[in-house]
N, C-alpha and C positions, 0 to 999 in steps of 0.2 A: 111147775113142780113135777118131778119124776115120781111115779107111784110104784114102779116095779124094780126098785133097787134092792139088792141083797147086801148084807154087810159082813165083813170079816172083822170080828171083835175078839179074835183069839189073843191079841196083844193090843196094847195101847199105842197109838190112837186107833180108834175104829175107822175103817175105810169102807166107804160105799162102793159097790161094784155095779157099774152101769152096764146093762145088757147091750149086746151088739146092735148096731143100727140106729141108735138114738142120735139125733142130730146134735152137733156141737153147740148150737145156739140154745137148745134145751138144757144141756149140761151147764152152760154158763149161767143161765137164769136160775137153775136150781142152786148152784153154789152161792150166787149173790144173795139168795133168800135164806138158805139153810146154814151157810158158812161151814159146811162139813166137807172133809176131803173125799174126793171121788177118784176111782181108777177107771179109766176109759180106754177102750180099744178102738181107735178110729179105723174106719174101713179102708182108707187109702194107704195107710202105712204098715198095717199088720202088727205093729208093736204097741205096747201099752204106754199111756201117759197118765200122770197123776195131776190133779188140779185141786186147788184149795183157795180160800179167801184169806188174805193175810190181814184184814182189817180195813184196807184201803183199796186193794186191787186183787184181781185174779192172778194167781201164780200157777204156772204150768211146769211140771217136771217131766221132761221128755226122755225118750230113749230108755225105757225101763225094761225092754226086752219083750219077747213074744210068749214067754211062759207066765201064766197068771200068778202062781205062787211066788216065783222069783220077783215079779213086778211088785207084788204086795210088799214083800220084804224090803226091796230097794226104795219103794215109796215111803214106807215107815221110817227107814233110816234118813231119807231126805227130810221128812217132816221133823224128826227129832233134831237134826242138825240145824234146822231153821226155827227152833223153839216152838214147834207146833205139837207138842206131846201133851 
């Protein structure tokens, strides 16, 4: 479980913001347990990706851009389009 996550709850759904440098395996484990959407900035790509648990598997929304605020908005739209609001 990740302890140092901040959240953007300015709109629904709330999105957890993972700090830079957290290994992807820890992100996956956290999502499997908490089932909450997370926004992650992998070190190797420079752009944000969103990840959430859809009830049976981990779903990753890639290519959300390099600006955090824009990535949050795009991930929220993605979640709403997939019934995760």
